[in-house]
C-alpha positions as CSV (number, residue, x, y, z in Angstrom):
1,T,-138.1,-17.0,126.7
2,A,-136.7,-14.7,124.1
3,E,-133.4,-14.6,125.8
4,G,-133.2,-18.4,125.8
5,A,-134.1,-18.6,122.1
6,L,-131.5,-16.1,121.2
7,A,-128.9,-17.9,123.4
8,V,-129.6,-21.2,121.6
9,A,-129.5,-19.5,118.2
10,V,-126.1,-17.9,118.9
11,Y,-124.7,-21.1,120.2
12,C,-125.9,-23.1,117.2
13,A,-124.6,-20.5,114.8
14,L,-121.2,-20.6,116.5
15,V,-120.7,-24.4,116.9
16,G,-122.3,-25.6,113.7
17,E,-119.9,-27.2,111.3
18,D,-121.7,-25.5,108.4
19,I,-125.0,-23.7,107.8
20,R,-127.0,-26.9,107.5
21,H,-125.5,-28.3,110.7
22,G,-126.1,-25.0,112.6
23,L,-129.7,-24.8,111.5
24,R,-130.3,-28.4,112.3
25,L,-129.0,-27.9,115.8
26,A,-131.3,-24.9,116.2
27,V,-134.5,-26.5,115.1
28,N,-133.9,-29.8,116.9
29,H,-133.0,-28.5,120.3
30,G,-136.4,-29.2,121.8
31,G,-137.5,-25.7,122.7
32,A,-139.0,-22.9,120.6
33,S,-137.5,-24.5,117.4
34,A,-139.1,-22.2,114.9
35,A,-137.9,-19.1,116.7
36,C,-134.4,-20.5,117.2
37,G,-134.2,-21.6,113.6
38,A,-135.2,-18.2,112.4
39,L,-132.7,-16.4,114.6
40,C,-129.9,-18.8,113.9
41,G,-130.6,-18.5,110.1
42,A,-130.5,-14.7,110.4
43,L,-127.2,-14.9,112.2
44,L,-125.7,-17.4,109.8
45,G,-126.9,-15.4,106.8
46,A,-125.4,-12.2,108.2
47,L,-122.1,-14.1,108.8
48,H,-121.8,-16.0,105.6
49,G,-124.1,-14.4,103.0
50,E,-126.4,-16.1,100.6
51,T,-123.6,-17.7,98.7
52,A,-123.0,-20.2,101.5
53,L,-126.5,-21.6,101.2
54,P,-127.2,-24.7,99.2
55,P,-128.4,-23.5,95.7
56,G,-131.5,-25.7,96.0
57,W,-132.6,-23.7,99.1
58,L,-132.4,-20.5,97.2
59,T,-134.5,-21.7,94.2
60,E,-137.2,-22.7,96.7
61,L,-137.2,-19.5,98.7
62,E,-140.6,-17.8,98.5
63,G,-140.4,-14.1,98.0
64,R,-136.6,-14.2,97.1
65,P,-136.7,-11.1,94.8
66,T,-138.3,-9.0,97.6
67,I,-135.9,-10.3,100.2
68,L,-132.9,-9.4,97.9
69,E,-134.3,-5.9,97.2
70,L,-134.9,-5.2,100.9
71,S,-131.4,-6.5,102.0
72,D,-129.7,-4.5,99.2
73,D,-131.7,-1.4,100.3
74,F,-130.7,-2.0,103.9
75,A,-127.0,-2.3,103.0
76,M,-127.3,1.0,101.0
77,E,-129.0,2.7,103.9
78,M,-126.3,1.6,106.3
79,T,-123.5,2.6,104.1
80,Q,-124.8,5.6,102.1
81,G,-127.8,6.8,104.2
82,P,-127.2,10.6,104.0
83,A,-126.6,10.5,100.3
84,L,-129.9,8.6,99.8
85,H,-131.9,11.3,101.6
86,G,-130.5,14.6,100.6
87,P,-132.6,17.0,98.6
88,G,-132.8,16.0,95.0
89,L,-130.5,13.0,95.6
90,A,-133.0,10.2,96.3
91,S,-133.6,7.9,93.3
92,P,-137.2,7.6,92.1
93,G,-137.2,3.9,92.8
94,W,-136.1,4.5,96.4
95,L,-138.9,7.1,97.0
96,T,-141.4,4.7,95.5
97,R,-140.4,1.9,97.8
98,Y,-139.9,4.2,100.9
99,P,-142.0,7.3,100.5
100,R,-141.2,10.2,102.8
101,G,-143.8,10.7,105.3
């Protein structure tokens, strides 16, 4: 179930000795390993940031520039949302990526 996968992911993120260990626990637990690994990875990434990942993992990450842009935009939205959307305040790049509809 979704609740079970989330519970396993949270547990693995909390008890893992480091990111590698937490992810290994999540994907090897015997249930929905792909979902648990993805959820655990998201939790560990939010907790530790990309600098905690082994550099080799980052160089192999498919779509890394897009992921970085989306995560930076998300952080901007969460911290400066009203300033991003006021009349005449939105940057052209922002409006290209996220057109008003």
